[in-house]
TORMAR-918023 format. One line per field, with one value per residue: residue number from 1; residue in three letters; x, y, z of N, C-alpha, C in turn. Coordinates in steps of 0.001 Angstrom, whole numbers, always signed. Example, Ala and Ser with C-alpha at 12.3 -4.5 7.8 and 13.67 -1.06 7.14 Angstrom:
# TORMAR-918023
pos = c(1|2)
code = c(ALA|SER)
nc1 = c(+13190|+12850)
nc2 = c(-5690|-2250)
nc3 = c(+7800|+7080)
cac1 = c(+12300|+13670)
cac2 = c(-4500|-1060)
cac3 = c(+7800|+7140)
cc1 = c(+13200|+12900)
cc2 = c(-3300|+30)
cc3 = c(+7800|+7870)
# end
This chain:
# TORMAR-918023
pos = c(1|2|3|4|5|6|7|8|9|10|11|12|13|14|15|16|17|18|19|20|21|22|23|24|25|26|27|28|29|30|31|32|33|34|35|36|37|38|39|40|41|42|43|44|45|46|47|48|49|50|51|52|53|54|55|56|57|58|59|60|61|62|63|64|65|66|67|68|69|70|71|72|73|74|75|76|77|78|79|80|81|82|83|84|85|86|87|88|89|90|91|92|93|94|95|96|97|98|99|100|101|102|103|104|105|106|107|108|109|110|111|112|113|114|115|116|117|118|119|120|121|122|123|124|125|126|127|128|129|130|131|132|133|134|135|136|137|138|139|140|141|142|143|144|145|146|147|148|149|150|151|152|153|154|155|156|157|158|159|160|161|162|163|164|165|166|167|168|169|170|171|172|173|174|175|176|177|178|179|180|181|182|183|184|185|186|187|188|189|190|191|192|193|194|195|196|197|198|199|200|201|202|203|204|205|206|207|208|209|210|211|212|213|214|215|216|217|218|219|220|221|222|223|224|225|226|227|228|229|230|231|232|233|234|235|236|237|238|239|240|241|242|243|244|245|246|247|248|249|250|251|252|253|254|255|256)
code = c(MET|LEU|PHE|CYS|PHE|GLY|GLY|ALA|VAL|LEU|SER|GLY|ILE|MET|LEU|ALA|GLU|PRO|PRO|VAL|ALA|PRO|LEU|SER|ASN|GLY|THR|SER|VAL|LEU|LEU|ALA|THR|ILE|VAL|TRP|TYR|LEU|VAL|PHE|TYR|CYS|PRO|GLY|ASP|LEU|LEU|TYR|CYS|CYS|THR|ALA|LEU|LEU|PRO|LEU|ARG|LEU|VAL|LEU|SER|GLY|MET|LYS|GLU|VAL|THR|ARG|THR|TRP|LYS|VAL|LEU|GLY|GLY|VAL|SER|GLN|ALA|HIS|VAL|LYS|TYR|LYS|ASP|SER|LEU|LEU|VAL|MET|ILE|ALA|ILE|GLY|TRP|ALA|ARG|GLY|ALA|GLY|GLY|GLY|LEU|ILE|SER|LYS|PHE|GLU|GLN|LEU|VAL|ARG|GLY|VAL|TRP|GLN|PRO|GLU|THR|ASN|GLU|LEU|LEU|LYS|MET|THR|TYR|PRO|THR|LYS|ILE|THR|LEU|ILE|GLY|ALA|VAL|LEU|PHE|SER|LEU|GLN|HIS|THR|GLN|TYR|LEU|PRO|VAL|GLN|LYS|HIS|HIS|LEU|MET|LEU|ILE|TYR|THR|VAL|PHE|LEU|VAL|ALA|ASN|LYS|SER|ARG|MET|MET|LEU|THR|GLY|SER|SER|VAL|SER|PRO|PHE|ALA|PRO|ILE|GLU|SER|ILE|ILE|TYR|LYS|ALA|LEU|PHE|ILE|GLY|SER|SER|HIS|TYR|ALA|ALA|LEU|THR|ASP|ASP|LEU|GLN|ASP|SER|CYS|THR|ASP|GLN|ASP|ALA|SER|ALA|SER|SER|SER|ASN|ARG|GLY|ALA|VAL|LYS|LYS|HIS|THR|ALA|ALA|SER|GLN|ASN|ASN|GLY|LYS|ASN|LYS|LEU|LEU|GLN|ALA|LYS|ASP|GLU|GLY|LYS|ALA|CYS|THR|GLU|SER|SER|LYS|LYS|SER|ASN)
nc1 = c(+6017|+4478|+3210|+1919|-3|-1375|-4006|-5370|-3672|-4100|-6966|-6803|-5641|-7295|-9529|-8440|-6951|-4382|-1948|-20|-959|-1864|+584|+1037|+204|+2043|+2067|+1034|+2786|+4967|+4275|+4076|+6597|+8085|+7051|+7537|+10491|+10875|+9762|+11473|+14072|+14284|+16038|+16882|+14724|+12263|+9793|+8568|+8425|+6765|+4347|+3802|+2525|-504|-2703|-2241|-1968|-4641|-6043|-4808|-5368|-8083|-8242|-7408|-9304|-11629|-10527|-10627|-12951|-13702|-12290|-13285|-15846|-15293|-13976|-16242|-17923|-16415|-16330|-19295|-19721|-18816|-19518|-22790|-24470|-23515|-23059|-21099|-18382|-18320|-18243|-15616|-13878|-14400|-13516|-10707|-9751|-10129|-8603|-6266|-3242|-2782|-3789|-2313|+267|+1710|+2830|+4456|+6104|+7783|+8881|+10760|+12249|+11486|+9513|+6899|+4323|+2654|+1524|-745|-3169|-5683|-6153|-5878|-7441|-7081|-8281|-8732|-8919|-11264|-13356|-13214|-14034|-16826|-17691|-17576|-19328|-21700|-21638|-21824|-24523|-25939|-25740|-26869|-29340|-30231|-30287|-32091|-30845|-29771|-26833|-25157|-26056|-25266|-22553|-21965|-22632|-21158|-18413|-18452|-18592|-16297|-14313|-15178|-14760|-12129|-10706|-11360|-10030|-7540|-7428|-8005|-6072|-6703|-6591|-8779|-11136|-14488|-15829|-15760|-17412|-19863|-18725|-17802|-20444|-21544|-19703|-20104|-22524|-22877|-20654|-19829|-20867|-22747|-22004|-21954|-19396|-17658|-18040|-17287|-14750|-13864|-14204|-12099|-9979|-9990|-9755|-7075|-5651|-6125|-4890|-2228|-1696|-1881|+332|+2596|+2391|+2932|+5646|+6714|+6768|+8351|+10737|+11123|+11341|+13592|+15487|+15230|+16291|+18852|+19701|+19854|+21793|+23997|+24252|+24688|+27093|+28657|+28664|+29784|+32460|+33130|+33068|+35061|+37384|+37488|+38212|+40582|+41980|+41742|+43314|+45818|+46621|+46524|+48720|+50925)
nc2 = c(+27661|+26308|+24727|+26792|+27824|+25760|+25000|+26704|+26104|+23191|+23346|+24746|+23049|+21024|+22278|+22661|+25023|+27548|+26369|+28083|+30577|+31469|+32363|+34878|+36897|+39305|+40488|+38542|+36557|+37754|+38337|+35557|+34816|+36666|+35896|+33181|+33233|+34809|+32999|+30703|+31686|+33893|+36094|+34480|+33142|+34651|+35347|+32995|+32158|+34079|+33628|+31129|+31352|+30896|+32786|+34132|+32296|+31246|+33439|+33620|+30796|+31047|+33119|+31729|+29765|+31180|+31804|+29562|+29011|+30915|+30046|+27783|+28207|+29966|+28098|+26645|+28343|+29018|+26669|+26259|+28171|+27187|+24545|+24113|+22226|+20161|+18338|+16905|+17832|+20478|+19994|+18576|+20524|+22673|+21228|+20605|+23168|+24390|+22550|+22062|+22214|+20127|+17921|+18150|+17490|+15135|+15410|+17610|+16701|+15017|+16987|+17823|+15532|+13641|+10831|+9682|+7417|+6618|+8810|+9834|+11861|+11068|+8667|+8503|+10532|+13762|+15915|+18721|+18218|+16616|+18341|+20122|+19137|+18602|+20859|+21682|+20212|+21082|+23661|+23375|+22070|+24210|+26067|+24915|+24830|+22691|+22941|+24564|+27431|+30563|+31879|+33394|+33168|+30184|+30603|+31819|+30120|+27858|+28837|+29730|+27384|+26096|+27568|+27753|+24793|+24394|+26002|+24729|+22353|+23076|+24297|+22463|+20418|+18298|+15875|+14667|+13815|+15601|+14090|+11573|+9658|+9639|+8744|+6082|+4896|+4841|+3477|+803|+414|+382|-704|-3289|-6426|-9486|-12350|-15461|-15844|-14892|-16691|-18870|-18313|-18091|-20868|-21886|-20684|-21927|-24441|-24118|-23407|-25522|-27468|-26367|-26507|-29369|-30138|-28885|-30174|-32632|-32387|-31507|-33922|-35370|-34286|-34707|-37552|-37467|-36271|-38229|-40399|-39580|-39217|-41640|-43006|-41520|-42312|-45023|-45054|-44038|-45985|-48005|-47131|-47049|-49757|-50722|-49360|-50536|-53416|-52896|-52154|-54440|-56285|-55041|-55298|-58359|-58741|-57702)
nc3 = c(-2392|-4039|-1977|-284|-2343|-3268|-3420|-5360|-7415|-7996|-8366|-10753|-12677|-12581|-13884|-16226|-16456|-16617|-14542|-13116|-12914|-10474|-9235|-10567|-9213|-7738|-5204|-3512|-3776|-2981|-224|+845|+664|+2459|+4824|+4953|+5280|+7546|+9328|+9372|+9327|+11082|+13253|+16310|+16236|+16764|+15758|+15406|+17887|+18660|+17530|+18772|+20861|+22889|+22759|+20321|+18458|+18527|+17246|+14836|+13867|+13793|+11649|+9667|+9329|+8454|+5849|+4783|+4303|+2386|+546|-290|-1138|-3251|-5045|-5466|-6722|-8907|-10544|-10950|-12563|-15188|-14975|-14414|-13990|-12868|-10000|-8817|-9884|-8866|-6338|-6142|-7018|-5234|-3003|-3847|-4190|-1322|+316|-1081|-292|+1460|-378|-2462|-1535|-1831|-4394|-3962|-1972|-3437|-5145|-3454|-2888|-1286|-189|+1218|+1057|+3143|+4208|+2489|+1804|+607|+1164|+3922|+5464|+6957|+9460|+8444|+5610|+5962|+6821|+4963|+2535|+3431|+3630|+856|-260|+1079|+243|-2536|-2861|-1886|-4109|-6128|-5527|-3928|-1113|+888|+1804|+2750|+1097|+2578|+5176|+5393|+5008|+7444|+9528|+8950|+9171|+11854|+13212|+12192|+13300|+16024|+16815|+16013|+17889|+20133|+19729|+19977|+22683|+24327|+23760|+22159|+19493|+18235|+16088|+15449|+14042|+14410|+16017|+14133|+11896|+12716|+13226|+10648|+9163|+10572|+9803|+7079|+5864|+7271|+7742|+8458|+6865|+5072|+4076|+5871|+8157|+6712|+6518|+9166|+9973|+8462|+9462|+12228|+11601|+10577|+12724|+14295|+12830|+13096|+15825|+16139|+14605|+15940|+18364|+17612|+16659|+19006|+20245|+18723|+19022|+21802|+21776|+20123|+21981|+24212|+23017|+22390|+24934|+26190|+24246|+24871|+27725|+27074|+25956|+27729|+29777|+28252|+27868|+30736|+31261|+29576|+30584|+33131|+32216|+31094|+33213|+34569|+33041|+33068|+35709|+35943|+34337|+35848)
cac1 = c(+5006|+3465|+2270|+1034|-982|-1648|-5533|-5499|-2956|-4690|-8147|-6494|-5343|-8755|-10312|-7787|-6667|-2959|-1261|+1000|-1900|-1846|+1863|+1147|-37|+3126|+1886|+863|+4216|+6117|+4113|+4295|+8222|+8531|+6375|+8602|+11762|+10610|+9421|+12539|+15277|+14179|+16849|+16474|+13165|+11189|+8257|+7752|+8184|+5223|+3166|+3589|+1792|-1691|-3914|-2163|-2500|-6145|-6267|-4274|-6561|-9625|-8258|-7324|-10354|-12210|-9945|-10829|-14460|-13552|-11563|-13972|-16831|-14674|-13810|-17449|-18440|-15544|-16726|-20514|-19709|-18502|-20569|-23767|-25467|-22540|-22833|-19844|-17453|-18227|-17619|-14515|-13196|-14173|-12497|-9302|-9551|-9983|-7486|-5277|-2116|-2759|-3931|-1026|+1554|+2408|+3675|+5423|+7201|+8363|+9679|+11706|+13075|+10998|+8377|+5924|+3157|+1665|+741|-1476|-4495|-6724|-6232|-6062|-7746|-7043|-9318|-8759|-9506|-12776|-13990|-13244|-14956|-18057|-18086|-17708|-20784|-22714|-22016|-22333|-26040|-26653|-25529|-27701|-30840|-30951|-30171|-32797|-30445|-28977|-25588|-24328|-26432|-24421|-20914|-21675|-22844|-19858|-17241|-18625|-18254|-14968|-13394|-15238|-14104|-10596|-10371|-11618|-8935|-6224|-7403|-8038|-5113|-7009|-6816|-9820|-12109|-15720|-16891|-15460|-18835|-20648|-17840|-18015|-21739|-21758|-18887|-20388|-24012|-22886|-19464|-19623|-22229|-22655|-22229|-21288|-17994|-17102|-18369|-16181|-13238|-13577|-13960|-10984|-9198|-9962|-9004|-5575|-5160|-5906|-3558|-1099|-1526|-1393|+1921|+3677|+2477|+3711|+7221|+7325|+6780|+9420|+11840|+11305|+11749|+15060|+16141|+15536|+16959|+20218|+20401|+20246|+23092|+25144|+24410|+25307|+28474|+29455|+28703|+30613|+33600|+33450|+33547|+36520|+38341|+37756|+38953|+41975|+42700|+42084|+44270|+47073|+46723|+47029|+50000|+51838)
cac2 = c(+28321|+25163|+24426|+27868|+28026|+24199|+24784|+27209|+25236|+21831|+23392|+25170|+21795|+20234|+23103|+22958|+26613|+27545|+26159|+29163|+31725|+31996|+33180|+36083|+38028|+39597|+40911|+37436|+35869|+38361|+38278|+34282|+34657|+37154|+35038|+31957|+33820|+35236|+31875|+29811|+32191|+35244|+35876|+34185|+32613|+35643|+35151|+31548|+32204|+34770|+32886|+29809|+32019|+30359|+33813|+34434|+31187|+31049|+34383|+33245|+29868|+31699|+33759|+30652|+28945|+32073|+31831|+28215|+29207|+31757|+29407|+26588|+28935|+30315|+27096|+25885|+29303|+28816|+25472|+26570|+28892|+26380|+23356|+24442|+21078|+19111|+18859|+16479|+18782|+21636|+19244|+18128|+21783|+23293|+20542|+21091|+24769|+24615|+21670|+21768|+22068|+18615|+16925|+18128|+17379|+14066|+15916|+18573|+15991|+14465|+17883|+18072|+14334|+12914|+10091|+8923|+7130|+6310|+9898|+10167|+12237|+10528|+7024|+8624|+12089|+14668|+16847|+19902|+17740|+16233|+19369|+20976|+18320|+18603|+22656|+21750|+19416|+22021|+24954|+22991|+21833|+25630|+26486|+23953|+24909|+21459|+23051|+25725|+28015|+31373|+31813|+34027|+32241|+29207|+30663|+32213|+28899|+26961|+29609|+29813|+25792|+25941|+28569|+27070|+23456|+24460|+26511|+23767|+21582|+23834|+24664|+20917|+19850|+17083|+15917|+13577|+14641|+15585|+13334|+9990|+8931|+9350|+7767|+4858|+4276|+4797|+2183|-293|+60|+260|-1680|-4602|-7338|-10714|-13199|-16900|-15926|-14562|-17975|-19860|-17809|-18500|-22225|-22283|-20363|-22597|-25568|-23833|-23335|-26950|-28269|-25809|-27087|-30937|-30095|-28358|-31161|-33802|-31909|-31452|-35409|-35934|-33710|-35315|-38725|-37468|-36069|-39241|-41326|-39200|-39277|-43183|-43265|-40986|-43043|-46365|-44831|-43921|-47387|-48924|-46539|-47559|-51237|-50717|-49034|-51647|-54478|-52330|-52097|-55869|-57024|-54876|-56036|-59652|-58989|-57499)
cac3 = c(-3187|-4444|-907|-195|-3401|-3794|-3652|-6726|-8647|-8251|-9099|-12284|-13220|-13040|-14702|-17712|-16468|-16230|-13084|-12654|-12707|-8868|-9046|-11272|-8229|-7011|-4088|-2669|-3766|-1968|+1141|+1188|+645|+3704|+5968|+5054|+5577|+8942|+10296|+9411|+9269|+11976|+14193|+17666|+16303|+17288|+15088|+15932|+19291|+19186|+17093|+19452|+22177|+22380|+22189|+19093|+17937|+18323|+16281|+13519|+13332|+13450|+10379|+8687|+9147|+7561|+4661|+4110|+3890|+1134|-718|-569|-1763|-4462|-6052|-5959|-7564|-10199|-11072|-11089|-13928|-16273|-14898|-13787|-13513|-12344|-8789|-8564|-10403|-8023|-4998|-6550|-7436|-3861|-2112|-4183|-3706|+59|+1120|-2005|+248|+1783|-1358|-3479|-598|-2447|-5483|-3144|-1371|-4701|-5712|-2255|-2913|-137|-713|+2296|+569|+4182|+4472|+1433|+2341|-122|+1800|+5495|+5468|+8263|+9924|+7595|+4470|+5932|+7246|+3847|+1825|+3990|+3203|-327|-284|+1647|-848|-3616|-2791|-1767|-5254|-6987|-4954|-3216|+193|+880|+2893|+2073|+1159|+3700|+6396|+5514|+5394|+8916|+10109|+8659|+9494|+13246|+13257|+11965|+14362|+17399|+16789|+16172|+19220|+21183|+19808|+20476|+23976|+25087|+23192|+21569|+18084|+17776|+15055|+16036|+13340|+14788|+16254|+13130|+10888|+13359|+12976|+9128|+8732|+11121|+9377|+5577|+5370|+8155|+7890|+8435|+5571|+4854|+3785|+7172|+8885|+6124|+6826|+10705|+10096|+7868|+10497|+13047|+11074|+10304|+13955|+14786|+12160|+13712|+17160|+16161|+14242|+17087|+19341|+16893|+16595|+20387|+20650|+17954|+19910|+23088|+21634|+19794|+23188|+24766|+22382|+22443|+26358|+26079|+23631|+25796|+28622|+26655|+25626|+29084|+30179|+27314|+28254|+32017|+31018|+28839|+31559|+34013|+31544|+30857|+34631|+35301|+32448|+33498|+37121|+35728|+33644|+36806)
cc1 = c(+3968|+2440|+1289|-166|-1266|-2994|-5738|-4727|-3720|-6017|-8057|-6269|-6628|-9590|-9650|-7264|-5166|-2630|-557|+52|-1826|-485|+1902|+1000|+1187|+3227|+1751|+2146|+5180|+5948|+4357|+5906|+8692|+8172|+7452|+9853|+11471|+10452|+10597|+13761|+15307|+15390|+16263|+14857|+12294|+9955|+7747|+7651|+6742|+4154|+2820|+2860|+167|-2727|-3510|-2359|-3917|-6542|-5924|-4935|-7445|-9550|-8092|-8354|-11418|-11780|-10267|-12164|-14698|-13166|-12575|-15240|-16204|-14411|-15098|-18198|-17756|-16182|-18456|-20701|-19696|-19293|-21550|-24604|-24636|-22345|-21349|-18502|-17211|-17821|-16180|-13629|-13088|-13518|-11024|-8983|-9163|-8811|-6564|-3886|-1824|-2820|-2751|+270|+2351|+3498|+4984|+6467|+8175|+9476|+10922|+12535|+12699|+9643|+7909|+4517|+2137|+918|-58|-2834|-5979|-6980|-6670|-6204|-7920|-8164|-9633|-9404|-10845|-13687|-14233|-14195|-16396|-18478|-18235|-19041|-21991|-22805|-22391|-24068|-26512|-26953|-26625|-29262|-31311|-30793|-30819|-32125|-29560|-27688|-24766|-24701|-25307|-22915|-21056|-21671|-21588|-18604|-17305|-18101|-16695|-13937|-13686|-14510|-12717|-10000|-10576|-10464|-7758|-6359|-7222|-6851|-5625|-6986|-7822|-10864|-13415|-16724|-16524|-16892|-19726|-19938|-18226|-19368|-21831|-20829|-19416|-21933|-23897|-21820|-19186|-21071|-22050|-22825|-21414|-19776|-17060|-17029|-17473|-14856|-12812|-13292|-12422|-9663|-8813|-9421|-7435|-5123|-5036|-4839|-2200|-639|-964|+89|+2957|+3577|+3253|+5414|+7699|+7579|+8010|+10696|+12176|+11761|+13155|+15895|+16354|+16386|+18709|+20873|+20600|+21296|+23863|+25420|+25073|+26758|+29312|+29672|+29757|+32115|+34165|+33819|+34887|+37524|+38650|+38432|+40414|+42694|+42893|+43226|+45635|+47526|+47325|+48437|+51376|+51945)
cc2 = c(+27420|+24624|+25477|+28290|+26686|+24300|+25581|+26706|+24068|+22211|+24078|+24136|+21048|+20920|+23455|+24660|+26386|+27443|+27206|+30465|+32549|+32779|+34271|+37060|+38318|+39657|+39606|+36667|+36477|+38090|+36793|+34174|+35375|+36226|+33800|+32342|+33959|+34081|+31077|+30465|+33663|+34770|+35528|+33218|+33428|+35381|+34084|+31615|+32944|+34298|+31564|+30257|+31641|+31586|+33878|+33524|+31126|+32294|+34038|+31783|+30143|+32329|+32700|+29984|+30024|+32198|+30667|+28383|+30102|+31086|+28228|+27064|+29421|+29304|+26575|+27034|+29321|+27748|+25489|+27338|+28091|+25049|+23588|+23374|+20003|+19194|+18070|+17149|+19875|+21107|+19079|+19608|+22754|+22698|+20750|+22453|+25047|+23787|+21292|+21371|+20384|+17603|+16867|+17800|+16074|+14619|+17066|+17939|+15197|+15555|+18207|+16582|+13679|+11990|+9226|+8706|+6886|+7532|+10614|+10739|+11662|+9004|+7489|+10403|+12580|+15399|+17837|+19283|+17371|+17408|+20375|+20348|+18463|+20200|+22454|+21178|+20305|+23287|+24724|+22702|+23090|+26306|+25992|+23925|+23489|+21738|+24468|+26634|+29228|+31497|+32560|+33610|+31115|+29495|+31021|+31010|+28102|+27469|+29400|+28252|+25572|+26405|+27986|+25793|+23728|+25066|+25656|+22777|+22141|+24089|+23503|+20206|+18473|+16925|+14904|+14375|+14413|+14721|+11706|+9140|+8632|+8478|+6347|+4125|+4009|+3476|+906|-725|-85|-703|-2849|-5137|-8790|-11580|-14709|-16954|-15683|-15737|-19141|-19544|-18110|-19988|-22443|-21727|-21217|-24074|-25416|-23948|-24733|-27779|-27718|-26446|-28690|-30653|-29730|-29393|-32535|-33593|-31793|-32969|-35857|-35340|-34256|-36585|-38796|-37204|-37472|-40303|-40944|-39274|-40850|-43419|-42847|-41848|-44677|-46146|-44796|-45299|-48242|-48564|-47077|-49073|-51312|-50334|-50039|-52809|-54113|-52407|-53562|-56603|-56384|-55235|-57549|-59856|-58575|-58636)
cc3 = c(-3673|-3046|-423|-1370|-4021|-4036|-5175|-7815|-8892|-8990|-10449|-13110|-13751|-13782|-16228|-17880|-16219|-14800|-12378|-12618|-11456|-8465|-9915|-10269|-7521|-5780|-2907|-2537|-2749|-446|+1722|+1519|+1978|+4862|+6157|+5472|+6993|+9763|+10566|+9531|+10278|+13105|+15602|+17669|+16899|+16848|+15336|+17276|+19668|+18731|+18039|+20703|+21609|+22244|+20798|+18200|+17567|+17407|+15188|+13103|+13096|+12038|+9295|+8512|+8110|+6338|+3969|+3676|+2528|+16|-1104|-1441|-3186|-5473|-6370|-7012|-8984|-11230|-11681|-12435|-15217|-16442|-13879|-13011|-12978|-10799|-8223|-8853|-9321|-6699|-5117|-6338|-6042|-2977|-2401|-3753|-2234|+775|-169|-1805|+692|+762|-2423|-2455|-1228|-3456|-4712|-2434|-2476|-5103|-4662|-2245|-1751|-543|+425|+1687|+1838|+4567|+3400|+1954|+1621|+481|+3588|+5641|+6965|+8520|+8947|+6164|+4639|+6174|+5652|+2811|+2330|+3582|+1825|-782|+42|+280|-1971|-3669|-2409|-3061|-6285|-6614|-4257|-1714|+191|+1917|+2018|+2133|+2331|+5024|+6447|+5515|+6928|+9714|+10143|+9101|+11093|+13623|+13283|+13163|+15750|+17567|+16919|+17307|+20434|+20969|+20230|+21979|+24824|+24733|+22473|+19939|+17433|+17014|+15522|+15053|+13497|+15093|+14998|+12072|+11223|+12973|+11424|+8650|+9186|+10050|+7826|+5096|+6437|+8254|+8016|+7315|+5548|+4627|+4854|+7968|+8124|+6459|+8387|+10636|+9401|+8943|+11621|+12724|+11065|+11494|+14768|+14239|+12621|+14991|+16924|+15584|+15007|+17895|+18903|+16813|+17938|+20585|+19968|+18625|+21006|+22801|+21226|+21102|+23992|+24428|+22593|+23911|+26683|+25557|+24304|+27067|+28355|+26426|+26945|+29792|+29542|+27674|+29649|+31884|+30424|+29524|+32363|+33504|+31404|+32172|+34997|+34569|+32857|+34860|+37069|+35269|+34850|+37527)
# end
């Protein structure tokens, strides 16, 4: 239930509303329970096998993306009622309402006794989280009249883009985000630049590399010297042993 109604629960917490309010709808809770049971415990995995078919998957994914649009718009409208002039709050609530399942996954994992910090959505966002954030920004700008587009036109364009891109990813089997080139350009333009600190760092790394190389060469020389000395000592001991053996044999012959 926490994962199914994560968006409503998270947005309720952020707006100081009862987080259990989404669970008050008995029909939704019953429907989610039935779907959960049929997916995991249906005899022969019939429901899962049916939903794994590509045509049905395309239909279900399209319905999910349409629902995502309504969730984002509902969160922005809900925040607009209380905070009409706060663009940041509207974006945050719309984002939480549309991608709450992924954003609240850390708490959901703690409830199940699993902790995986490397899968944090805020540190490494997935495609649904990114596209939901973009939708929250667009609908918030439209609500505050910064984006001169009709709401139903924006909903249509956003929904068509979601469904078309999701269908493309499923048909091609590609998980590459369509925003990857834009993200790369923005990252290189805003967060990478030449500075004297980088030059100093490179010089320091070069000096450290030279020191490591000289240290390793000196260590190799010392090892070679130690090896040669040990070989010489071994040879000297063998010669001494041979001399002692010869002296013993000569003395034994004289005595005989």
